[in-house]
C-alpha positions as CSV (number, residue, x, y, z in Angstrom):
1,X,5.1,-2.7,4.2
2,X,7.0,-1.9,7.4
3,X,5.9,1.0,9.4
4,X,8.5,3.4,10.8
5,X,9.7,3.3,14.4
6,X,8.2,6.7,14.9
7,X,4.7,5.4,13.9
8,X,5.1,2.5,16.3
9,X,6.1,4.7,19.2
10,X,3.3,7.2,18.9
11,X,0.7,5.4,21.0
12,X,2.9,4.5,23.9
13,X,5.6,7.3,23.6
14,X,5.6,9.4,26.7
15,X,3.9,12.7,26.2
16,X,6.6,15.0,27.6
17,X,7.2,18.6,26.7
18,X,9.1,17.7,23.5
19,X,6.4,15.5,22.2
20,X,3.9,18.2,22.9
21,X,6.0,20.8,21.1
22,X,6.4,18.5,18.1
23,X,2.6,18.1,17.8
24,X,2.1,21.9,18.0
25,X,4.8,22.6,15.5
26,X,4.1,19.9,12.9
27,X,1.0,21.7,11.7
28,X,1.9,25.2,12.5
29,X,5.5,25.6,11.2
30,X,7.6,25.3,8.1
31,X,10.2,23.1,9.9
32,X,11.3,20.1,7.8
33,X,10.6,16.6,9.0
34,X,14.2,16.3,10.2
35,X,13.9,19.5,12.3
36,X,10.6,18.2,13.9
37,X,12.4,14.9,14.6
38,X,15.2,16.7,16.4
39,X,12.6,18.3,18.7
40,X,10.6,15.1,19.2
41,X,13.4,12.6,19.7
42,X,16.4,14.5,21.1
43,X,15.8,13.2,24.6
44,X,15.1,9.6,23.4
45,X,18.7,8.6,24.3
46,X,18.3,4.8,24.1
47,X,17.6,5.2,20.4
48,X,20.1,7.9,19.2
49,X,22.9,7.3,21.8
50,X,22.7,3.6,22.6
51,X,21.4,2.2,19.4
52,X,18.4,0.6,21.0
53,X,15.4,-0.3,18.8
54,X,17.6,-0.6,15.7
55,X,15.7,-3.8,14.8
56,X,12.5,-1.8,14.5
57,X,13.8,1.0,12.2
58,X,13.3,1.4,8.5
59,X,15.0,3.7,6.0
60,X,13.0,6.7,7.0
61,X,14.0,6.2,10.6
62,X,17.6,6.0,9.7
63,X,17.4,9.3,7.9
64,X,15.7,10.9,10.9
65,X,18.3,9.3,13.3
66,X,21.1,11.0,11.4
67,X,19.4,14.4,11.9
68,X,18.8,13.8,15.6
69,X,22.4,12.7,16.0
70,X,23.6,15.8,14.1
71,X,21.6,18.0,16.6
72,X,22.8,16.1,19.7
73,X,26.1,18.1,20.2
74,X,24.0,21.2,20.7
75,X,21.5,19.6,23.1
76,X,21.8,21.3,26.5
77,X,21.7,17.9,28.3
78,X,24.3,16.3,26.1
79,X,27.0,18.9,26.4
80,X,30.1,18.3,28.4
81,X,33.0,20.4,29.5
82,X,35.4,18.5,27.2
């Protein structure tokens, strides 16, 4: 059975603010998995903007990726004046 990209990233994934917030909220909120993923991965641009790591993803990751991409237009750092 293939493990998801998210489970492969966990040990080495940089522990930045968003990762910390994800870990706080995952056990203390009623946010759905997709909402938690938006928080956790929205700044992981190589994956959701450039398509990197696609060879490591599974169906769960693809579902999560859709949610992260849906959130991206509202991300403060991804906005443009256009």
